[in-house]
N, CA, C and O of each residue as an XYZ file, in Angstrom:
772
protein
N      -3.774    -67.318     62.197
C      -2.192    -68.120     62.175
C      -1.120    -67.282     63.000
O      -1.066    -66.053     63.047
N      -0.211    -68.258     63.692
C       0.678    -67.672     63.949
C       1.778    -67.572     63.568
O       2.200    -68.720     63.427
N       3.154    -66.268     63.087
C       3.862    -66.725     62.122
C       5.248    -67.286     63.070
O       5.503    -67.510     64.253
N       5.854    -67.343     61.902
C       7.241    -68.475     61.847
C       8.156    -67.566     62.914
O       8.803    -68.054     63.841
N       8.078    -66.181     62.599
C       9.192    -65.469     63.157
C       8.507    -65.466     64.624
O       9.273    -65.941     65.462
N       7.215    -65.037     65.167
C       6.870    -65.112     66.579
C       6.825    -66.428     67.162
O       6.723    -66.372     68.387
N       6.868    -67.610     66.683
C       7.111    -68.720     67.426
C       8.193    -68.885     67.330
O       8.505    -69.658     68.236
N       9.313    -68.542     66.568
C      10.774    -68.490     66.876
C      11.033    -67.941     67.951
O      11.413    -68.597     68.921
N      10.866    -66.560     67.982
C      10.766    -65.543     69.285
C      10.451    -66.139     70.525
O      11.018    -65.903     71.591
N       9.531    -66.914     70.336
C       8.902    -67.104     71.745
C       9.167    -68.575     72.389
O       8.759    -69.072     73.439
N      10.017    -69.086     71.342
C      10.976    -70.261     71.740
C      12.322    -70.158     72.756
O      12.754    -71.056     73.478
N      12.879    -68.720     72.583
C      13.948    -68.299     72.942
C      13.616    -67.650     74.480
O      12.650    -66.979     74.845
N      14.839    -68.135     75.251
C      14.950    -68.015     76.725
C      14.638    -66.301     77.029
O      15.349    -65.392     76.599
N      13.324    -66.116     77.924
C      13.112    -64.976     78.445
C      11.884    -64.130     77.765
O      11.160    -63.292     78.304
N      11.873    -64.627     76.362
C      10.818    -64.107     75.606
C       9.406    -63.964     76.261
O       8.729    -62.947     76.413
N       9.144    -65.273     76.612
C       7.570    -65.226     77.024
C       7.367    -64.788     78.489
O       6.219    -64.391     78.692
N       8.116    -64.757     79.476
C       8.593    -63.710     80.398
C       8.463    -62.277     80.191
O       7.630    -61.597     80.792
N       9.204    -61.867     79.427
C       8.918    -60.220     79.198
C       7.587    -59.940     78.223
O       6.922    -58.915     78.377
N       7.282    -60.856     77.290
C       5.713    -60.460     76.844
C       4.840    -60.425     77.749
O       4.031    -59.502     77.654
N       4.706    -61.276     78.785
C       3.661    -61.918     79.754
C       3.757    -60.286     80.825
O       2.834    -59.496     81.025
N       4.758    -60.232     81.188
C       5.108    -58.838     81.973
C       4.522    -57.600     81.233
O       3.920    -56.702     81.821
N       4.733    -57.627     79.982
C       4.358    -56.078     79.224
C       2.911    -56.343     79.063
O       2.182    -55.351     79.104
N       2.291    -57.651     78.866
C       0.944    -57.647     78.803
C      -0.092    -57.427     80.150
O      -1.276    -57.107     80.046
N       0.518    -57.635     81.236
C       0.304    -57.174     82.601
C       0.111    -55.988     82.831
O      -0.931    -55.721     83.429
N       0.924    -54.990     82.489
C       1.332    -53.666     82.362
C       1.160    -53.147     81.106
O       2.128    -52.619     80.558
N      -0.339    -53.229     80.326
C      -0.256    -52.624     79.068
C       0.011    -51.184     78.684
O       0.396    -50.767     77.592
N      -0.282    -50.456     79.861
C      -0.472    -49.078     79.785
C       0.836    -48.307     79.890
O       1.101    -47.203     79.413
N       1.798    -49.335     80.804
C       3.201    -48.693     81.344
C       4.306    -48.968     80.256
O       4.543    -49.985     79.604
N       4.848    -47.840     80.272
C       6.429    -47.824     79.805
C       7.506    -48.085     80.913
O       7.691    -47.357     81.889
N       8.335    -49.483     80.552
C       9.330    -49.801     81.351
C      10.705    -49.229     80.581
O      10.705    -48.975     79.377
N      11.814    -49.073     81.398
C      13.160    -49.053     80.736
C      13.370    -50.388     80.540
O      12.553    -51.208     80.960
N      14.527    -50.767     79.857
C      14.862    -52.259     79.599
C      15.263    -52.934     81.205
O      14.816    -53.993     81.644
N      16.039    -52.180     81.780
C      16.476    -52.697     82.983
C      15.354    -52.755     83.937
O      15.222    -53.794     84.582
N      14.566    -51.826     84.107
C      13.065    -52.094     84.918
C      12.147    -53.411     84.276
O      11.354    -53.900     85.080
N      12.177    -53.891     83.204
C      11.372    -54.774     82.521
C      12.407    -55.908     82.800
O      11.859    -56.974     83.079
N      13.578    -55.933     82.793
C      14.451    -56.883     82.916
C      13.926    -57.482     84.464
O      13.709    -58.676     84.675
N      13.777    -56.400     85.477
C      13.889    -56.805     87.217
C      12.309    -57.581     87.157
O      12.056    -58.618     87.769
N      11.362    -56.861     86.313
C       9.986    -56.985     86.629
C      10.153    -58.394     86.172
O      10.167    -59.291     87.015
N      10.297    -58.692     84.742
C      10.069    -60.214     84.495
C      11.279    -61.021     85.045
O      11.568    -62.185     84.771
N      11.717    -60.440     85.608
C      12.806    -61.609     86.354
C      14.045    -62.306     85.409
O      14.559    -63.407     85.606
N      14.350    -61.393     84.388
C      15.181    -62.505     83.478
C      16.284    -61.560     83.703
O      16.090    -60.525     84.341
N      17.232    -61.809     83.296
C      18.712    -61.080     83.212
C      18.660    -59.909     82.233
O      17.996    -59.966     81.198
N      19.359    -58.878     82.584
C      19.341    -57.696     81.717
C      19.693    -57.666     80.311
O      19.140    -56.962     79.466
N      20.922    -58.706     80.058
C      21.117    -58.844     78.528
C      20.191    -59.740     78.117
O      20.298    -59.701     76.892
N      19.391    -60.482     78.372
C      18.518    -61.446     78.056
C      17.369    -60.623     77.485
O      16.784    -60.928     76.445
N      17.048    -59.411     78.341
C      15.916    -58.319     78.286
C      16.367    -57.659     76.933
O      15.592    -57.578     75.980
N      17.632    -57.201     76.896
C      18.101    -56.498     75.688
C      17.952    -57.153     74.436
O      17.656    -56.473     73.454
N      18.124    -58.432     74.330
C      18.369    -59.251     72.964
C      16.960    -59.466     72.710
O      16.687    -59.591     71.516
N      15.743    -59.560     73.735
C      14.873    -60.112     73.537
C      14.020    -58.691     72.946
O      13.356    -58.687     71.909
N      14.190    -57.629     73.771
C      13.576    -56.348     73.180
C      13.749    -56.229     71.650
O      12.773    -56.130     70.907
N      14.874    -56.240     71.255
C      15.606    -55.938     69.896
C      14.970    -56.890     68.773
O      14.808    -56.591     67.590
N      14.635    -58.144     69.419
C      13.967    -59.279     68.581
C      12.613    -58.819     68.349
O      12.135    -58.693     67.221
N      12.016    -58.575     69.401
C      10.575    -58.450     69.579
C      10.300    -57.176     68.937
O       9.240    -57.253     68.315
N      10.855    -56.020     68.847
C      10.657    -55.098     68.079
C      10.718    -55.156     66.936
O       9.956    -54.497     66.229
N      11.513    -55.848     66.517
C      11.794    -56.170     65.049
C      10.576    -56.650     64.298
O      10.095    -56.044     63.340
N      10.078    -57.854     64.826
C       8.730    -58.553     64.408
C       7.385    -57.563     65.098
O       6.193    -57.800     64.901
N       7.889    -56.520     65.864
C       6.255    -55.904     65.523
C       5.562    -56.361     67.186
O       4.354    -56.254     67.398
N       6.285    -56.733     67.973
C       5.549    -57.427     69.188
C       5.261    -56.081     70.515
O       4.266    -55.806     71.187
N       6.572    -55.523     70.454
C       6.544    -53.994     71.310
C       7.404    -53.285     70.454
O       8.187    -53.671     69.587
N       7.022    -51.885     70.980
C       7.527    -50.638     70.454
C       8.631    -49.775     71.417
O       8.410    -49.983     72.610
N       9.386    -49.165     71.252
C      10.718    -48.735     71.778
C      10.723    -47.154     71.594
O      10.313    -46.705     70.524
N      11.098    -46.425     72.435
C      11.378    -44.693     72.188
C      12.636    -44.726     73.311
O      12.895    -45.437     74.282
N      13.258    -43.608     72.674
C      14.415    -43.148     73.188
C      13.796    -42.336     74.130
O      12.747    -41.752     73.857
N      14.429    -42.223     75.389
C      14.379    -41.254     76.664
C      15.225    -40.821     76.971
O      15.771    -41.528     77.817
N      15.873    -39.740     76.713
C      17.485    -39.402     77.041
C      18.275    -40.477     76.761
O      18.277    -40.812     75.576
N      19.001    -41.163     77.571
C      20.051    -42.308     77.568
C      19.250    -43.480     77.599
O      19.739    -44.475     77.064
N      17.707    -43.612     78.301
C      17.145    -44.796     78.168
C      16.293    -45.393     77.160
O      15.825    -44.609     76.334
N      16.026    -46.493     77.069
C      14.967    -47.008     76.040
C      13.781    -47.251     76.597
O      13.733    -47.977     77.590
N      12.821    -46.782     76.149
C      11.527    -47.147     76.863
C      10.876    -47.935     76.008
O      11.020    -47.840     74.789
N       9.955    -48.947     76.693
C       9.371    -50.174     75.899
C       7.926    -50.138     76.602
O       7.446    -49.745     77.665
N       7.440    -50.854     75.253
C       5.616    -50.687     75.654
C       5.085    -51.901     74.633
O       5.425    -51.945     73.450
N       4.346    -52.721     75.161
C       3.793    -53.469     74.099
C       2.746    -53.221     72.910
O       1.720    -52.544     72.966
N       3.259    -53.934     71.824
C       2.100    -53.299     70.735
C       0.808    -52.891     71.001
O       0.075    -53.493     71.786
N       0.448    -51.766     70.306
C      -0.772    -52.015     70.410
C      -1.690    -52.253     69.062
O      -2.716    -51.676     68.703
N      -0.990    -53.249     68.491
C      -1.518    -53.749     67.184
C      -2.510    -55.045     67.559
O      -2.170    -56.157     67.962
N      -3.840    -54.529     67.292
C      -5.171    -55.326     67.809
C      -4.538    -56.891     67.391
O      -4.202    -57.608     68.334
N      -4.387    -57.381     66.076
C      -4.124    -58.386     65.730
C      -3.017    -59.478     66.019
O      -3.032    -60.702     65.890
N      -2.113    -58.647     66.429
C      -1.042    -58.918     67.191
C      -1.282    -59.048     68.551
O      -0.593    -59.897     69.116
N      -1.868    -58.593     69.047
C      -2.318    -58.793     70.548
C      -3.509    -60.176     70.788
O      -3.756    -60.793     71.824
N      -4.064    -60.337     69.451
C      -5.067    -61.406     69.733
C      -4.187    -62.501     69.319
O      -4.658    -63.594     69.633
N      -3.194    -62.554     68.788
C      -2.105    -63.741     68.738
C      -1.415    -63.820     70.037
O      -0.966    -64.852     70.537
N      -1.380    -62.825     70.458
C      -0.236    -63.227     71.795
C      -1.484    -63.567     72.998
O      -1.193    -63.187     74.132
N      -2.270    -63.963     72.898
C      -3.026    -64.471     73.471
C      -2.695    -65.789     74.118
O      -3.001    -66.219     75.229
N      -1.971    -66.335     73.112
C      -1.803    -67.872     73.517
C      -0.354    -68.138     74.670
O       0.024    -69.189     75.189
N       0.220    -66.712     74.787
C       0.967    -66.798     75.763
C       0.597    -66.953     77.015
O       0.074    -65.945     77.489
N       0.694    -67.966     77.803
C       0.032    -67.997     79.142
C       0.271    -66.631     79.979
O       1.164    -65.816     79.748
N      -0.509    -66.561     80.792
C      -0.393    -65.499     81.939
C       0.233    -65.887     83.092
O       0.617    -65.131     83.985
N       0.342    -67.225     83.054
C       1.225    -67.285     84.424
C       2.315    -68.533     84.085
O       1.946    -69.175     83.102
N       3.326    -68.921     84.564
C       4.395    -69.881     84.398
C       3.762    -71.086     84.691
O       3.573    -71.153     85.905
N       3.375    -72.013     84.130
C       3.115    -73.379     84.539
C       4.098    -73.923     85.489
O       3.527    -74.596     86.348
N       5.188    -73.877     85.619
C       6.472    -74.388     86.633
C       5.872    -74.097     87.914
O       5.448    -74.922     88.723
N       5.881    -72.619     88.032
C       5.925    -71.813     89.214
C       4.346    -72.079     89.898
O       4.071    -72.380     91.059
N       3.562    -71.883     88.896
C       2.020    -72.416     89.316
C       2.133    -73.518     90.034
O       1.717    -73.573     91.191
N       2.774    -74.630     89.358
C       2.609    -76.086     89.974
C       3.559    -75.961     91.619
O       3.347    -76.468     92.720
N       4.509    -75.151     91.161
C       5.300    -75.343     92.824
C       4.698    -74.873     93.789
O       4.844    -75.268     94.946
N       3.706    -73.683     93.309
C       2.719    -73.191     94.416
C       1.577    -74.030     94.822
O       1.094    -73.951     95.951
N       1.120    -74.866     93.876
C       0.274    -75.727     94.240
C       0.732    -76.867     95.138
O       0.077    -77.231     96.115
N       1.913    -77.427     94.755
C       2.583    -78.294     95.629
C       2.791    -78.069     97.053
O       2.656    -78.900     97.951
N       3.219    -76.551     97.177
C       3.659    -76.061     98.480
C       2.171    -75.834     99.375
O       1.941    -76.453    100.415
N       1.465    -75.088     98.920
C       0.024    -75.090     99.529
C      -0.654    -76.409     99.772
O      -1.416    -76.467    100.736
N      -0.491    -77.396     99.081
C      -0.949    -78.635     99.428
C      -0.334    -79.526    100.547
O      -0.859    -80.388    101.251
N       1.111    -78.988    100.487
C       2.424    -79.712    101.797
C       1.846    -78.937    102.869
O       1.929    -79.396    104.008
N       1.092    -77.481    102.613
C       1.152    -76.796    103.871
C      -0.098    -77.309    104.748
O      -0.292    -76.679    105.788
N      -0.652    -77.989    104.561
C      -1.897    -78.557    105.277
C      -1.355    -79.774    106.463
O      -2.137    -80.292    107.260
N       0.171    -80.112    106.394
C       0.949    -80.894    107.181
C       1.310    -79.797    108.067
O       1.617    -78.697    107.606
N       1.282    -80.095    109.598
C       1.437    -79.076    110.534
C       3.054    -79.014    110.836
O       3.587    -78.276    111.664
N       3.620    -79.828    110.093
C       5.119    -79.842    110.284
C       5.923    -79.142    109.238
O       7.147    -79.165    109.361
N       5.527    -78.687    108.495
C       6.009    -77.753    107.511
C       6.303    -76.617    107.714
O       5.325    -75.982    108.108
N       7.585    -75.784    107.602
C       7.660    -74.459    107.990
C       7.955    -73.608    106.856
O       7.817    -72.391    106.976
N       8.325    -74.091    105.831
C       8.268    -73.360    104.629
C       8.968    -73.977    103.563
O       9.750    -74.918    103.689
N       8.530    -73.177    102.075
C       8.697    -74.191    100.849
C       9.368    -73.194    100.152
O       8.793    -72.125     99.952
N      10.718    -73.420     99.675
C      11.258    -72.381     98.593
C      12.022    -72.932     97.328
O      12.498    -74.067     97.357
N      12.131    -72.164     96.275
C      12.488    -72.403     95.067
C      13.985    -72.388     95.015
O      14.660    -71.484     95.507
N      14.392    -73.265     94.494
C      15.684    -72.950     93.595
C      16.019    -73.853     92.426
O      15.188    -74.555     91.850
N      17.503    -73.765     92.076
C      17.603    -74.387     90.711
C      17.393    -73.458     89.954
O      17.430    -72.275     90.293
N      17.110    -73.932     88.681
C      16.818    -73.036     87.418
C      15.448    -72.471     87.303
O      15.346    -71.486     86.572
N      14.547    -72.840     87.795
C      13.576    -71.939     87.949
C      13.144    -71.140     88.921
O      12.078    -70.532     88.829
N      14.106    -71.045     90.173
C      13.957    -70.392     91.040
C      15.240    -69.108     90.618
O      15.151    -67.942     91.005
N      15.928    -69.430     90.102
C      16.709    -68.252     89.187
C      16.312    -67.689     87.924
O      16.949    -66.802     87.357
N      14.999    -68.337     87.383
C      14.101    -67.801     86.178
C      15.014    -67.955     85.348
O      15.242    -67.011     84.592
N      15.833    -69.215     85.230
C      16.328    -69.512     83.702
C      15.797    -70.866     83.142
O      16.474    -71.672     82.504
N      14.924    -70.951     83.365
C      14.155    -72.355     82.740
C      13.466    -72.437     81.561
O      13.018    -71.437     81.001
N      13.322    -73.792     81.050
C      12.692    -73.852     79.998
C      11.419    -74.508     79.808
O      11.345    -75.383     80.671
N      10.489    -74.502     79.161
C       9.310    -75.728     79.398
C       9.777    -77.033     79.240
O      10.438    -77.458     78.292
N       9.264    -77.851     80.558
C       9.728    -79.024     80.611
C      10.662    -79.112     81.838
O      10.816    -80.135     82.504
N      11.150    -78.157     82.018
C      12.453    -78.412     83.174
C      11.458    -78.549     84.631
O      10.343    -78.172     84.991
N      12.752    -79.429     85.269
C      11.925    -80.013     86.503
C      11.947    -78.835     87.578
O      12.882    -78.035     87.580
N      10.832    -78.740     88.550
C      10.953    -77.633     89.668
C      11.449    -78.418     90.809
O      11.013    -79.478     91.258
N      12.762    -77.463     91.318
C      13.654    -78.028     92.737
C      12.614    -77.157     93.611
O      12.419    -75.973     93.332
N      12.020    -77.733     94.576
C      11.548    -77.104     95.539
C      11.790    -77.732     97.263
O      11.260    -78.709     97.792
N      12.861    -76.675     97.878
C      13.301    -77.047     99.243
C      12.217    -76.892    100.350
O      11.754    -75.829    100.763
N      11.938    -77.999    100.705
C      10.854    -78.224    101.879
C      11.647    -78.400    103.252
O      12.409    -79.294    103.621
N      11.175    -77.163    103.918
C      11.923    -76.919    105.520
C      10.881    -77.396    106.409
O       9.784    -76.841    106.467
N      11.176    -78.356    107.065
C      10.396    -79.075    108.317
C      11.033    -79.244    109.612
O      12.249    -79.166    109.788
N      10.068    -79.505    110.618
C      10.010    -79.508    111.713
C      10.346    -80.637    111.887
O       9.443    -81.462    111.751
N      11.865    -81.218    112.285
C      12.222    -82.435    112.553
C      11.782    -82.966    114.109
O      11.998    -84.093    114.555
N      11.282    -82.137    114.628
C      10.716    -82.483    116.244
C       9.452    -83.277    116.056
O       9.171    -84.138    116.889
N       8.551    -83.017    114.867
C       7.452    -83.529    114.794
C       7.137    -84.533    113.633
O       6.151    -85.269    113.602
N       8.092    -84.456    112.712
C       8.399    -85.668    111.608
C       9.891    -86.326    111.500
O      10.877    -85.680    111.856
N       9.978    -87.487    111.050
C      11.425    -88.190    110.642
C      11.437    -87.580    109.332
O      10.493    -87.198    108.640
N      12.789    -87.559    109.104
C      13.402    -87.058    107.798
C      12.631    -88.267    106.499
O      12.102    -87.882    105.456
N      12.743    -89.523    106.870
C      12.140    -90.478    105.716
C      10.608    -90.227    105.682
O      10.135    -90.185    104.546
N       9.834    -90.069    106.607
C       8.643    -89.858    106.404
C       8.222    -88.351    105.753
O       7.227    -88.255    105.035
N       8.974    -87.324    106.036
C       8.798    -86.172    105.478
C       8.993    -86.362    103.841
O       8.279    -85.979    102.914
N      10.324    -87.154    103.848
C      10.631    -87.158    102.136
C       9.546    -88.099    101.511
O       9.314    -87.811    100.337
N       8.781    -89.216    102.031
C       7.943    -89.699    101.618
C       6.549    -89.187    101.099
O       5.837    -89.538    100.158
N       6.419    -88.105    102.189
C       5.068    -87.467    101.751
C       5.049    -86.653    100.574
O       4.218    -86.609     99.666
N       6.593    -85.728    100.829
C       6.737    -84.964     99.643
C       6.795    -85.580     98.528
O       6.302    -84.935     97.603
N       7.216    -86.597     98.256
C       7.400    -87.680     96.996
C       5.926    -88.006     96.425
O       5.625    -88.003     95.231
N       5.052    -88.292     97.525
C       3.825    -88.879     97.182
C       3.107    -87.284     96.595
O       2.596    -87.430     95.484
N       2.999    -85.867     97.141
C       2.565    -84.924     96.507
C       3.238    -84.554     95.511
O       2.578    -83.953     94.664
N       4.383    -84.701     95.284
C       5.124    -84.446     93.869
C       4.560    -85.232     92.839
O       4.663    -84.653     91.758
N       3.815    -86.700     92.740
C       3.561    -87.449     92.016
C       2.053    -86.893     91.847
O       1.542    -87.035     90.736
N       1.389    -86.339     92.756
C      -0.003    -86.171     92.335
C      -0.073    -84.825     91.590
O      -0.857    -84.506     90.697
N       1.186    -83.910     92.301
C       1.067    -82.537     90.923
C       1.481    -82.998     89.725
O       0.688    -82.594     88.875
N       2.397    -83.692     89.213
C       2.873    -84.312     88.140
C       1.347    -85.251     87.342
O       1.133    -85.476     86.151
N       0.689    -85.542     88.319
C      -0.599    -86.062     87.396
C      -1.411    -85.053     86.993
O      -1.791    -85.091     85.823
N      -1.772    -84.145     87.697
C      -2.652    -82.971     87.486
C      -1.993    -82.186     86.396
O      -2.589    -82.088     85.323
N      -0.772    -81.590     86.561
C      -0.041    -80.608     85.905
C       0.648    -80.788     84.824
O       0.752    -80.001     83.883
N       1.178    -81.930     84.955
C       2.473    -82.510     83.956
C       3.759    -82.121     84.361
O       4.682    -82.655     83.745
N       4.083    -81.220     85.360
C       5.307    -80.653     85.557
C       5.994    -81.720     86.692
O       5.267    -82.444     87.371
N       7.080    -81.731     86.787
C       7.798    -82.712     87.622
C       8.133    -81.711     88.700
O       8.655    -80.673     88.292
N       7.933    -81.825     90.001
C       8.560    -81.063     90.953
C       9.707    -82.079     91.733
O       9.383    -83.243     91.969
N      10.814    -81.665     92.046
C      11.748    -82.496     92.581
C      12.110    -82.047     93.979
O      13.074    -81.299     94.142
N      11.299    -82.519     95.108
C      11.371    -81.882     96.466
C      12.724    -82.361     96.971
O      13.418    -83.301     96.585
N      12.937    -81.364     98.047
C      14.474    -81.774     98.640
C      13.887    -81.180    100.103
O      13.414    -80.048    100.201
N      13.997    -82.143    101.244
C      13.736    -81.786    102.606
C      14.955    -81.632    103.437
O      15.986    -82.301    103.501
N      14.597    -80.685    103.988
C      15.634    -80.159    104.944
C      15.113    -79.634    106.191
O      14.214    -78.793    106.198
N      15.597    -80.057    107.159
C      15.177    -79.634    108.665
C      15.505    -78.419    109.014
O      16.584    -77.879    108.771
N      14.486    -77.900    109.656
C      14.617    -76.212    110.240
C      15.623    -75.577    110.903
O      16.069    -74.438    110.767
N      15.998    -76.702    111.836
C      17.567    -76.426    112.736
C      18.675    -76.386    111.621
O      19.651    -75.651    111.772
N      18.543    -77.113    110.588
C      19.633    -77.063    109.740
C      19.739    -75.682    108.759
O      20.723    -75.465    108.052
N      18.544    -74.773    108.838
C      18.507    -73.657    108.437
C      19.695    -72.441    108.983
O      20.235    -71.521    108.368
N      19.817    -72.921    110.462
C      20.748    -71.598    110.739
C      22.193    -72.143    110.668
O      23.083    -71.417    111.112
N      22.415    -72.981    110.311
C      23.717    -73.465    109.960
C      24.615    -72.520    108.838
O      24.053    -72.415    107.748
N      26.109    -71.727    108.983
C      26.341    -71.057    108.641
C      26.825    -71.497    107.301
O      27.289    -70.460    106.829
N      26.961    -72.327    106.528
C      27.607    -72.906    105.461
C      26.676    -73.753    104.720
O      25.498    -73.782    105.077
N      27.155    -74.575    103.540
C      26.400    -75.379    102.642
C      25.212    -74.947    102.137
O      24.874    -73.835    101.731
N      24.610    -76.005    102.220
C      23.004    -75.703    101.285
C      22.440    -74.990    101.793
O      22.097    -74.040    101.089
N      21.968    -74.958    103.332
C      21.400    -74.249    103.882
C      21.598    -72.523    103.369
O      20.783    -71.901    102.688
N      22.869    -72.011    103.893
C      23.366    -70.857    103.515
C      22.888    -70.379    102.032
O      22.332    -69.318    101.750
N      23.216    -71.333    101.248
C      22.468    -71.066     99.766
C      21.157    -70.880     99.565
O      20.637    -70.016     98.859
N      20.483    -71.961    100.393
C      18.730    -71.872    100.403
C      18.433    -70.191    101.106
O      17.858    -69.312    100.465
N      18.773    -70.072    102.025
C      18.405    -68.721    102.871
C      18.040    -67.626    102.047
O      17.240    -66.897    102.634
N      18.388    -67.157    100.664
C      18.318    -66.389     99.805
C      17.351    -66.659     98.528
O      17.280    -65.867     97.589
N      16.710    -67.715     98.593
C      16.011    -68.238     97.866
C      14.595    -67.951     97.924
O      14.299    -67.784     99.107
N      13.443    -67.800     97.059
C      12.439    -67.401     97.044
C      11.737    -68.360     97.634
O      11.758    -69.551     97.322
N      10.910    -67.702     98.760
C       9.897    -68.416     99.552
C       8.643    -68.221     98.820
O       8.148    -67.147     98.479
N       8.102    -69.665     98.582
C       6.496    -69.821     97.768
C       5.803    -70.106     98.850
O       4.649    -69.742     98.623
N       5.868    -70.479     99.712
C       5.046    -70.635    101.114
C       5.811    -70.729    102.439
O       6.982    -71.109    102.418
N       5.100    -70.341    103.804
C       5.453    -70.160    104.916
C       4.901    -69.809    105.729
O       4.251    -68.765    105.670
N       4.996    -70.875    107.212
C       3.633    -71.031    107.861
C       4.085    -69.411    108.894
O       5.216    -68.965    109.088
N       2.793    -68.867    109.371
C       2.959    -67.822    109.896
C       3.282    -68.034    111.509
O       3.486    -67.059    112.232
């Protein structure tokens, strides 16, 4: 049976990402800043999460000079309980599946995550914003949008994750300002070689 403390902790922002990262590297000691970078959560979120998770026994910490070292607890019963924490993020998994399915279309150049999922600030049930960069010499915008919307519906039926596709012509990505400038530094989840 899962304790109320653990459920409460898991419901808060960044906790699942922290636990997932620590589970992926059970023998590694992280500084809190390294853990924040690896888990893709803000440093302050990582600090708060570690304090709470240490209090309920999920992680153990120790001081090394000025830094705090963190590692997942080695309590067998607790680790058994933590198996319920998925090893993958369902929204990112659905986004990658969406992008890989679209990749079958020769007019797709790349897909990028943006919005709160791209920033790693999402909660369960949030919609996934995916920018689809397409070759407008091979397909019209209306057709690209239609295909992307159809694929998003298919992914929703398979995963129960809502994908919000945004189509942008490849030539627009070279513009200096606007949305293209913002998308250029977003995570690429699929790119044609």
